N, CA, C and O of each residue as an XYZ file, in Angstrom:
648
protein
N     -63.537    -41.553     -7.511
C     -63.228    -41.545     -8.924
C     -64.318    -40.753     -9.671
O     -65.512    -40.972     -9.463
N     -63.899    -39.861    -10.512
C     -64.832    -39.038    -11.289
C     -65.502    -39.885    -12.370
O     -64.898    -40.786    -12.951
N     -66.747    -39.566    -12.611
C     -67.511    -40.243    -13.664
C     -67.856    -39.213    -14.720
O     -68.355    -38.132    -14.409
N     -67.590    -39.549    -15.955
C     -67.976    -38.660    -17.052
C     -69.309    -39.127    -17.602
O     -69.512    -40.317    -17.843
N     -70.201    -38.195    -17.796
C     -71.527    -38.512    -18.303
C     -71.809    -37.612    -19.498
O     -71.646    -36.395    -19.413
N     -72.225    -38.199    -20.598
C     -72.588    -37.425    -21.781
C     -74.078    -37.129    -21.756
O     -74.891    -37.998    -21.439
N     -74.426    -35.902    -22.090
C     -75.814    -35.494    -22.211
C     -76.030    -35.105    -23.662
O     -75.309    -34.268    -24.205
N     -77.015    -35.710    -24.279
C     -77.274    -35.391    -25.682
C     -78.776    -35.410    -25.947
O     -79.557    -35.949    -25.162
N     -79.152    -34.821    -27.049
C     -80.539    -34.832    -27.465
C     -80.589    -34.735    -28.973
O     -79.601    -34.386    -29.618
N     -81.734    -35.043    -29.524
C     -81.937    -34.980    -30.970
C     -82.898    -33.857    -31.299
O     -83.823    -33.569    -30.540
N     -82.670    -33.229    -32.434
C     -83.599    -32.241    -32.955
C     -84.015    -32.679    -34.354
O     -83.321    -33.455    -35.011
N     -85.139    -32.177    -34.789
C     -85.568    -32.388    -36.165
C     -85.505    -31.041    -36.855
O     -85.979    -30.036    -36.324
N     -84.918    -31.025    -38.038
C     -84.801    -29.783    -38.801
C     -85.660    -29.906    -40.054
O     -85.505    -30.830    -40.852
N     -86.559    -28.959    -40.200
C     -87.420    -28.879    -41.383
C     -86.925    -27.725    -42.249
O     -86.545    -26.673    -41.734
N     -86.930    -27.925    -43.559
C     -86.456    -26.877    -44.457
C     -87.474    -25.766    -44.670
O     -87.106    -24.609    -44.872
N     -88.757    -26.120    -44.623
C     -89.810    -25.134    -44.848
C     -90.987    -25.415    -43.916
O     -91.108    -26.503    -43.354
N     -91.838    -24.422    -43.766
C     -93.057    -24.593    -42.963
C     -93.940    -25.701    -43.509
O     -94.608    -26.396    -42.743
N     -93.950    -25.871    -44.816
C     -94.822    -26.870    -45.450
C     -94.459    -28.298    -45.061
O     -95.275    -29.205    -45.220
N     -93.243    -28.510    -44.553
C     -92.835    -29.847    -44.118
C     -93.409    -30.212    -42.747
O     -93.438    -31.386    -42.378
N     -93.863    -29.209    -41.994
C     -94.435    -29.469    -40.674
C     -95.802    -30.120    -40.784
O     -96.466    -30.019    -41.816
N     -96.220    -30.789    -39.716
C     -97.603    -31.235    -39.626
C     -98.486    -29.984    -39.715
O     -98.068    -28.903    -39.299
N     -99.680    -30.120    -40.244
C    -100.571    -28.962    -40.442
C    -100.794    -28.186    -39.138
O    -100.789    -26.955    -39.145
N    -100.988    -28.894    -38.024
C    -101.220    -28.223    -36.740
C     -99.990    -27.425    -36.312
O    -100.120    -26.324    -35.776
N     -98.798    -27.975    -36.545
C     -97.572    -27.259    -36.190
C     -97.343    -26.071    -37.111
O     -96.867    -25.026    -36.667
N     -97.674    -26.218    -38.381
C     -97.563    -25.106    -39.322
C     -98.486    -23.960    -38.889
O     -98.093    -22.794    -38.913
N     -99.708    -24.304    -38.497
C    -100.659    -23.293    -38.037
C    -100.158    -22.621    -36.763
O    -100.287    -21.407    -36.609
N     -99.589    -23.405    -35.851
C     -99.052    -22.857    -34.603
C     -97.911    -21.878    -34.902
O     -97.834    -20.810    -34.294
N     -97.036    -22.238    -35.826
C     -95.933    -21.345    -36.189
C     -96.451    -20.100    -36.889
O     -95.933    -19.007    -36.661
N     -97.452    -20.241    -37.729
C     -98.017    -19.064    -38.393
C     -98.604    -18.086    -37.376
O     -98.533    -16.873    -37.570
N     -99.177    -18.603    -36.303
C     -99.679    -17.724    -35.237
C     -98.522    -17.034    -34.507
O     -98.647    -15.881    -34.095
N     -97.410    -17.733    -34.350
C     -96.226    -17.120    -33.735
C     -95.688    -15.995    -34.617
O     -95.280    -14.947    -34.118
N     -95.691    -16.218    -35.917
C     -95.249    -15.181    -36.861
C     -96.174    -13.969    -36.771
O     -95.713    -12.828    -36.754
N     -97.466    -14.221    -36.714
C     -98.439    -13.136    -36.592
C     -98.231    -12.362    -35.290
O     -98.271    -11.132    -35.289
N     -98.011    -13.071    -34.190
C     -97.756    -12.425    -32.903
C     -96.461    -11.618    -32.961
O     -96.379    -10.524    -32.401
N     -95.458    -12.156    -33.634
C     -94.171    -11.464    -33.783
C     -94.351    -10.094    -34.440
O     -93.702     -9.120    -34.059
N     -95.216    -10.037    -35.404
C     -95.437     -8.788    -36.138
C     -96.116     -7.720    -35.282
O     -96.133     -6.547    -35.655
N     -96.673     -8.116    -34.147
C     -97.328     -7.170    -33.236
C     -96.468     -6.850    -32.011
O     -96.926     -6.163    -31.097
N     -95.237     -7.338    -31.985
C     -94.352     -7.118    -30.842
C     -94.033     -5.633    -30.681
O     -94.107     -4.857    -31.633
N     -93.678     -5.264    -29.465
C     -93.257     -3.903    -29.164
C     -91.763     -3.947    -28.881
O     -91.345     -4.301    -27.779
N     -90.952     -3.584    -29.885
C     -89.500     -3.694    -29.758
C     -88.802     -2.450    -30.329
O     -87.964     -2.574    -31.222
N     -89.139     -1.256    -29.825
C     -88.563     -0.036    -30.394
C     -87.094      0.182    -30.055
O     -86.454      1.043    -30.658
N     -86.548     -0.563    -29.118
C     -85.166     -0.348    -28.685
C     -84.204     -1.320    -29.354
O     -83.128     -0.913    -29.794
N     -84.561     -2.566    -29.436
C     -83.680     -3.570    -30.031
C     -83.977     -3.804    -31.506
O     -83.116     -4.294    -32.237
N     -85.176     -3.466    -31.952
C     -85.642     -3.788    -33.304
C     -85.604     -5.298    -33.566
O     -85.507     -5.736    -34.712
N     -85.681     -6.079    -32.497
C     -85.696     -7.538    -32.589
C     -87.070     -8.009    -32.125
O     -87.432     -7.843    -30.960
N     -87.824     -8.591    -33.034
C     -89.221     -8.931    -32.797
C     -89.378    -10.440    -32.650
O     -88.899    -11.211    -33.482
N     -90.050    -10.846    -31.588
C     -90.251    -12.270    -31.326
C     -91.727    -12.514    -31.038
O     -92.370    -11.753    -30.315
N     -92.247    -13.588    -31.616
C     -93.612    -14.007    -31.338
C     -93.614    -15.455    -30.891
O     -92.776    -16.252    -31.313
N     -94.562    -15.784    -30.035
C     -94.694    -17.155    -29.541
C     -96.167    -17.537    -29.517
O     -97.036    -16.711    -29.237
N     -96.426    -18.786    -29.813
C     -97.783    -19.317    -29.653
C     -97.677    -20.620    -28.884
O     -96.822    -21.463    -29.155
N     -98.569    -20.760    -27.919
C     -98.557    -21.890    -26.989
C     -99.806    -22.728    -27.212
O    -100.925    -22.228    -27.101
N     -99.612    -23.999    -27.526
C    -100.731    -24.932    -27.682
C    -100.966    -25.634    -26.356
O    -100.071    -26.280    -25.811
N    -102.181    -25.500    -25.846
C    -102.547    -26.138    -24.587
C    -103.256    -27.461    -24.834
O    -103.788    -27.707    -25.916
N    -103.253    -28.303    -23.815
C    -103.882    -29.617    -23.897
C    -105.377    -29.523    -24.223
O    -105.937    -30.430    -24.840
N    -106.015    -28.438    -23.815
C    -107.449    -28.269    -24.081
C    -107.733    -27.719    -25.476
O    -108.886    -27.445    -25.809
N    -106.685    -27.554    -26.299
C    -106.845    -27.081    -27.669
C    -106.727    -25.570    -27.825
O    -106.628    -25.065    -28.944
N    -106.736    -24.855    -26.719
C    -106.584    -23.400    -26.790
C    -105.162    -23.046    -27.217
O    -104.208    -23.763    -26.914
N    -105.041    -21.929    -27.925
C    -103.736    -21.417    -28.322
C    -103.615    -19.997    -27.787
O    -104.484    -19.154    -28.010
N    -102.527    -19.752    -27.083
C    -102.239    -18.445    -26.491
C    -101.044    -17.851    -27.233
O    -100.035    -18.524    -27.443
N    -101.170    -16.592    -27.627
C    -100.080    -15.906    -28.311
C     -99.416    -14.901    -27.386
O    -100.043    -14.376    -26.465
N     -98.151    -14.642    -27.639
C     -97.421    -13.618    -26.911
C     -96.338    -13.048    -27.804
O     -95.949    -13.668    -28.794
N     -95.853    -11.872    -27.456
C     -94.745    -11.272    -28.185
C     -93.899    -10.469    -27.212
O     -94.339    -10.144    -26.109
N     -92.678    -10.152    -27.632
C     -91.813     -9.416    -26.717
C     -92.327     -8.000    -26.517
O     -92.826     -7.356    -27.440
N     -92.190     -7.537    -25.284
C     -92.640     -6.215    -24.872
C     -91.466     -5.514    -24.198
O     -91.125     -5.801    -23.051
N     -90.855     -4.588    -24.938
C     -89.677     -3.907    -24.411
C     -90.062     -2.683    -23.589
O     -91.205     -2.225    -23.599
N     -89.065     -2.177    -22.880
C     -89.237     -1.010    -22.036
C     -87.928     -0.237    -22.070
O     -86.860     -0.840    -22.172
N     -87.991      1.085    -21.988
C     -86.771      1.891    -21.985
C     -85.820      1.444    -20.874
O     -84.603      1.560    -21.018
N     -86.357      0.945    -19.788
C     -85.560      0.339    -18.731
C     -85.487     -1.151    -19.069
O     -86.335     -1.933    -18.640
N     -84.463     -1.540    -19.845
C     -84.394     -2.878    -20.431
C     -84.808     -4.035    -19.530
O     -85.542     -4.907    -19.997
N     -84.395     -4.099    -18.295
C     -84.810     -5.261    -17.501
C     -86.318     -5.346    -17.269
O     -86.830     -6.392    -16.870
N     -87.020     -4.255    -17.516
C     -88.464     -4.260    -17.272
C     -89.269     -4.886    -18.402
O     -90.466     -5.120    -18.239
N     -88.655     -5.160    -19.525
C     -89.357     -5.791    -20.638
C     -89.568     -7.272    -20.380
O     -89.113     -7.821    -19.377
N     -90.262     -7.897    -21.302
C     -90.539     -9.329    -21.163
C     -90.490     -9.989    -22.533
O     -90.967     -9.431    -23.522
N     -89.913    -11.172    -22.581
C     -89.787    -11.934    -23.816
C     -91.127    -12.543    -24.233
O     -92.012    -12.760    -23.406
N     -91.253    -12.810    -25.524
C     -92.487    -13.373    -26.084
C     -92.868    -14.687    -25.422
O     -94.040    -14.916    -25.120
N     -91.890    -15.547    -25.197
C     -92.164    -16.859    -24.636
C     -92.797    -16.757    -23.254
O     -93.771    -17.447    -22.951
N     -92.233    -15.890    -22.424
C     -92.760    -15.741    -21.068
C     -94.117    -15.047    -21.071
O     -94.987    -15.386    -20.268
N     -94.307    -14.077    -21.965
C     -95.626    -13.440    -22.068
C     -96.679    -14.507    -22.344
O     -97.709    -14.552    -21.672
N     -96.425    -15.370    -23.333
C     -97.401    -16.394    -23.728
C     -97.584    -17.461    -22.643
O     -98.712    -17.825    -22.310
N     -96.482    -17.953    -22.101
C     -96.570    -19.026    -21.101
C     -97.222    -18.523    -19.815
O     -98.062    -19.214    -19.238
N     -96.849    -17.343    -19.367
C     -97.445    -16.801    -18.140
C     -98.931    -16.513    -18.340
O     -99.733    -16.745    -17.436
N     -99.305    -16.007    -19.520
C    -100.725    -15.749    -19.777
C    -101.500    -17.070    -19.813
O    -102.608    -17.161    -19.282
N    -100.914    -18.087    -20.438
C    -101.564    -19.405    -20.464
C    -101.766    -19.919    -19.038
O    -102.832    -20.439    -18.706
N    -100.738    -19.772    -18.197
C    -100.847    -20.218    -16.810
C    -101.863    -19.427    -16.017
O    -102.523    -19.970    -15.131
N    -101.995    -18.132    -16.332
C    -102.962    -17.292    -15.618
C    -104.394    -17.561    -16.076
O    -105.319    -17.574    -15.264
N    -104.570    -17.775    -17.372
C    -105.925    -17.965    -17.911
C    -106.408    -19.407    -17.760
O    -107.594    -19.649    -17.536
N    -105.491    -20.358    -17.883
C    -105.852    -21.779    -17.814
C    -104.960    -22.503    -16.811
O    -104.168    -23.357    -17.209
N    -105.067    -22.187    -15.531
C    -104.191    -22.830    -14.542
C    -104.389    -24.344    -14.531
O    -105.516    -24.840    -14.547
N    -103.285    -25.055    -14.505
C    -103.342    -26.511    -14.451
C    -103.511    -27.192    -15.794
O    -103.430    -28.418    -15.868
N    -103.745    -26.434    -16.867
C    -103.873    -27.038    -18.196
C    -102.466    -27.196    -18.779
O    -101.689    -26.242    -18.806
N    -102.149    -28.386    -19.238
C    -100.801    -28.684    -19.717
C    -100.498    -27.985    -21.034
O    -101.370    -27.800    -21.883
N     -99.232    -27.602    -21.175
C     -98.732    -27.030    -22.419
C     -98.188    -28.175    -23.262
O     -97.344    -28.946    -22.804
N     -98.671    -28.283    -24.489
C     -98.218    -29.345    -25.386
C     -97.034    -28.901    -26.242
O     -96.079    -29.653    -26.434
N     -97.107    -27.658    -26.759
C     -96.062    -27.186    -27.666
C     -96.004    -25.664    -27.648
O     -96.984    -24.986    -27.339
N     -94.825    -25.149    -27.989
C     -94.617    -23.714    -28.136
C     -93.895    -23.480    -29.453
O     -92.861    -24.093    -29.718
N     -94.440    -22.593    -30.279
C     -93.779    -22.178    -31.519
C     -93.243    -20.773    -31.308
O     -93.932    -19.918    -30.754
N     -91.999    -20.530    -31.754
C     -91.335    -19.251    -31.552
C     -90.728    -18.797    -32.873
O     -90.048    -19.567    -33.552
N     -90.980    -17.536    -33.233
C     -90.420    -16.964    -34.452
C     -89.778    -15.624    -34.130
O     -90.323    -14.840    -33.352
N     -88.612    -15.357    -34.730
C     -87.878    -14.116    -34.467
C     -87.503    -13.426    -35.771
O     -87.229    -14.079    -36.777
N     -87.494    -12.093    -35.738
C     -87.096    -11.275    -36.892
C     -86.460     -9.990    -36.391
O     -86.667     -9.591    -35.245
N     -85.687     -9.346    -37.250
C     -85.022     -8.095    -36.903
C     -85.251     -7.071    -38.001
O     -85.348     -7.422    -39.177
N     -85.338     -5.807    -37.617
C     -85.400     -4.732    -38.605
C     -84.024     -4.429    -39.184
O     -83.914     -3.768    -40.216
N     -82.965     -4.915    -38.516
C     -81.598     -4.570    -38.895
C     -80.904     -5.588    -39.793
O     -79.928     -5.263    -40.468
N     -81.405     -6.809    -39.799
C     -80.812     -7.850    -40.638
C     -81.818     -8.998    -40.763
O     -82.757     -9.107    -39.974
N     -81.606     -9.841    -41.756
C     -82.490    -10.990    -41.928
C     -82.112    -12.081    -40.924
O     -80.948    -12.469    -40.821
N     -83.097    -12.562    -40.199
C     -82.881    -13.658    -39.254
C     -83.271    -14.942    -39.991
O     -84.448    -15.294    -40.077
N     -82.259    -15.629    -40.519
C     -82.540    -16.831    -41.308
C     -82.144    -18.119    -40.587
O     -82.059    -19.186    -41.196
N     -81.903    -18.001    -39.282
C     -81.645    -19.160    -38.430
C     -82.637    -19.118    -37.269
O     -82.986    -18.033    -36.804
N     -83.090    -20.260    -36.798
C     -83.978    -20.264    -35.631
C     -83.284    -19.675    -34.409
O     -82.127    -19.988    -34.130
N     -83.996    -18.825    -33.687
C     -83.468    -18.225    -32.460
C     -84.062    -18.961    -31.260
O     -85.280    -19.022    -31.095
N     -83.201    -19.505    -30.444
C     -83.649    -20.253    -29.265
C     -84.006    -19.295    -28.131
O     -83.520    -18.164    -28.107
N     -84.841    -19.727    -27.198
C     -85.209    -18.887    -26.050
C     -83.991    -18.521    -25.203
O     -83.034    -19.289    -25.107
N     -84.042    -17.342    -24.592
C     -82.980    -16.916    -23.689
C     -83.011    -17.792    -22.426
O     -83.920    -18.603    -22.248
N     -82.037    -17.622    -21.579
C     -81.949    -18.414    -20.352
C     -83.142    -18.227    -19.423
O     -83.638    -19.193    -18.843
N     -83.608    -16.972    -19.280
C     -84.769    -16.733    -18.423
C     -86.000    -17.463    -18.942
O     -86.762    -18.040    -18.167
N     -86.189    -17.434    -20.247
C     -87.349    -18.125    -20.828
C     -87.215    -19.637    -20.691
O     -88.193    -20.327    -20.404
N     -86.013    -20.149    -20.895
C     -85.795    -21.593    -20.725
C     -86.159    -22.021    -19.309
O     -86.838    -23.029    -19.113
N     -85.706    -21.251    -18.324
C     -86.010    -21.589    -16.934
C     -87.506    -21.506    -16.671
O     -88.061    -22.367    -15.989
N     -88.162    -20.486    -17.201
C     -89.605    -20.318    -16.977
C     -90.401    -21.449    -17.612
O     -91.316    -21.990    -16.990
N     -90.064    -21.807    -18.831
C     -90.765    -22.903    -19.506
C     -90.453    -24.227    -18.805
O     -91.314    -25.100    -18.694
N     -89.215    -24.363    -18.336
C     -88.815    -25.567    -17.613
C     -89.685    -25.784    -16.384
O     -90.038    -26.919    -16.065
N     -90.030    -24.709    -15.700
C     -90.891    -24.802    -14.516
C     -92.237    -25.436    -14.881
O     -92.747    -26.289    -14.155
N     -92.801    -25.013    -16.003
C     -94.086    -25.572    -16.442
C     -93.922    -27.034    -16.846
O     -94.764    -27.869    -16.516
N     -92.842    -27.343    -17.560
C     -92.611    -28.723    -17.990
C     -92.435    -29.636    -16.776
O     -93.011    -30.723    -16.730
N     -91.652    -29.205    -15.804
C     -91.436    -29.997    -14.594
C     -92.752    -30.189    -13.839
O     -93.077    -31.296    -13.409
N     -93.494    -29.109    -13.686
C     -94.745    -29.142    -12.928
C     -95.777    -30.061    -13.576
O     -96.493    -30.777    -12.877
N     -95.858    -30.045    -14.894
C     -96.868    -30.868    -15.554
C     -96.407    -32.312    -15.770
O     -97.219    -33.180    -16.092
N     -95.117    -32.571    -15.595
C     -94.618    -33.934    -15.702
C     -94.636    -34.499    -17.108
O     -94.565    -35.715    -17.289
N     -94.729    -33.640    -18.097
C     -94.710    -34.052    -19.508
C     -93.890    -33.059    -20.306
O     -93.857    -31.870    -19.987
N     -93.225    -33.549    -21.349
C     -92.403    -32.638    -22.152
C     -93.247    -31.613    -22.917
O     -94.408    -31.851    -23.253
N     -92.626    -30.485    -23.173
C     -93.206    -29.439    -24.009
C     -92.359    -29.378    -25.275
O     -91.166    -29.080    -25.220
N     -92.987    -29.664    -26.418
C     -92.265    -29.570    -27.698
C     -92.019    -28.105    -28.033
O     -92.874    -27.252    -27.792
N     -90.857    -27.820    -28.584
C     -90.474    -26.462    -28.933
C     -90.180    -26.408    -30.431
O     -89.383    -27.194    -30.945
N     -90.835    -25.467    -31.130
C     -90.582    -25.220    -32.550
C     -89.952    -23.840    -32.671
O     -90.491    -22.863    -32.152
N     -88.816    -23.753    -33.353
C     -88.059    -22.514    -33.467
C     -87.865    -22.127    -34.922
O     -87.536    -22.967    -35.759
N     -88.072    -20.837    -35.224
C     -87.900    -20.361    -36.592
C     -87.474    -18.893    -36.569
O     -87.912    -18.125    -35.712
N     -86.622    -18.515    -37.513
C     -86.337    -17.098    -37.737
C     -87.467    -16.540    -38.589
O     -88.600    -17.016    -38.520
N     -87.156    -15.537    -39.384
C     -88.188    -15.048    -40.308
C     -88.135    -15.808    -41.625
O     -89.121    -15.854    -42.362
N     -86.997    -16.397    -41.918
C     -86.821    -17.251    -43.095
C     -85.964    -18.431    -42.673
O     -85.419    -18.454    -41.569
N     -85.850    -19.396    -43.550
C     -84.956    -20.514    -43.275
C     -85.633    -21.687    -42.606
O     -86.856    -21.824    -42.623
N     -84.813    -22.520    -42.024
C     -85.270    -23.784    -41.467
C     -86.017    -23.608    -40.150
O     -85.984    -22.551    -39.521
N     -86.684    -24.676    -39.763
C     -87.410    -24.749    -38.497
C     -86.803    -25.889    -37.699
O     -86.589    -26.977    -38.233
N     -86.525    -25.652    -36.433
C     -85.995    -26.695    -35.551
C     -87.095    -27.126    -34.591
O     -87.809    -26.293    -34.031
N     -87.223    -28.436    -34.408
C     -88.151    -28.993    -33.424
C     -87.352    -29.717    -32.349
O     -86.549    -30.602    -32.642
N     -87.586    -29.327    -31.105
C     -87.011    -30.020    -29.942
C     -88.146    -30.768    -29.257
O     -89.258    -30.248    -29.161
N     -87.887    -31.954    -28.792
C     -88.931    -32.774    -28.175
C     -89.290    -32.346    -26.762
O     -90.335    -32.734    -26.239
N     -88.432    -31.550    -26.142
C     -88.652    -31.166    -24.752
C     -87.837    -29.924    -24.447
O     -86.768    -29.718    -25.023
N     -88.337    -29.101    -23.545
C     -87.555    -27.957    -23.093
C     -86.295    -28.442    -22.383
O     -85.272    -27.758    -22.414
N     -86.350    -29.596    -21.753
C     -85.173    -30.151    -21.067
C     -84.002    -30.343    -22.030
O     -82.846    -30.354    -21.606
N     -84.297    -30.496    -23.332
C     -83.220    -30.587    -24.316
C     -82.435    -29.281    -24.383
O     -81.225    -29.288    -24.609
N     -83.122    -28.169    -24.186
C     -82.475    -26.860    -24.250
C     -81.901    -26.423    -22.902
O     -81.096    -25.494    -22.837
N     -82.314    -27.091    -21.836
C     -81.846    -26.735    -20.492
C     -81.593    -28.011    -19.686
O     -82.324    -28.311    -18.743
N     -80.549    -28.760    -20.068
C     -80.243    -29.944    -19.267
C     -79.765    -29.531    -17.876
O     -79.217    -28.444    -17.696
N     -79.972    -30.380    -16.926
C     -79.590    -30.120    -15.535
C     -80.277    -28.868    -14.990
O     -79.691    -28.110    -14.218
N     -81.518    -28.667    -15.401
C     -82.271    -27.491    -14.988
C     -82.576    -27.469    -13.497
O     -82.614    -28.505    -12.833
N     -82.789    -26.281    -12.999
C     -83.152    -26.055    -11.601
C     -84.658    -26.192    -11.461
O     -85.409    -25.664    -12.281
N     -85.107    -26.899    -10.425
C     -86.548    -27.027    -10.187
C     -86.822    -27.064     -8.688
O     -85.909    -26.946     -7.871
N     -88.069    -27.225     -8.351
C     -88.503    -27.130     -6.949
C     -87.909    -28.214     -6.044
O     -87.894    -28.047     -4.825
N     -87.428    -29.305     -6.605
C     -86.867    -30.362     -5.745
C     -85.621    -29.884     -5.001
O     -85.279    -30.435     -3.955
N     -84.944    -28.871     -5.525
C     -83.761    -28.322     -4.852
C     -84.135    -27.493     -3.629
O     -83.292    -27.226     -2.773
N     -85.384    -27.091     -3.551
C     -85.830    -26.226     -2.463
C     -86.387    -27.002     -1.280
O     -86.638    -26.413     -0.229
N     -86.586    -28.293     -1.421
C     -87.160    -29.107     -0.345
C     -86.103    -29.592      0.614
O     -86.417    -30.291      1.577
């Protein structure tokens, strides 16, 4: 007999940056700053990410495009991979992500792509603690997710390889 199972999660929506805790507002402001330094000459879509580590360090990243599109890298993975390379074993507490476009106003939060979700999921699974995700466009509301698992339920991890 088939069993139906519902999967759900809650998000918090903030109307402005000022509604965030001061530390989260600062983290998002760093993501916005990183976004402005992105290299996106092909898509004109700029993304910045800032990663708060358990040791208090903050790592920034932004999207880096390439004429050979698959060779580019998203802001989230740039920041998370750099954090893992510079501070191996240090847990990630939160990631703030901001997106903007030269072609239109991005007034809704843009969630990470599938590759970024999987990459962040690997860190969340490995550290055994959730990673909070803050999402923002260039204007508009901010979404807070309590865990990357909220964005990638039934995620793939190393237990499938054993």
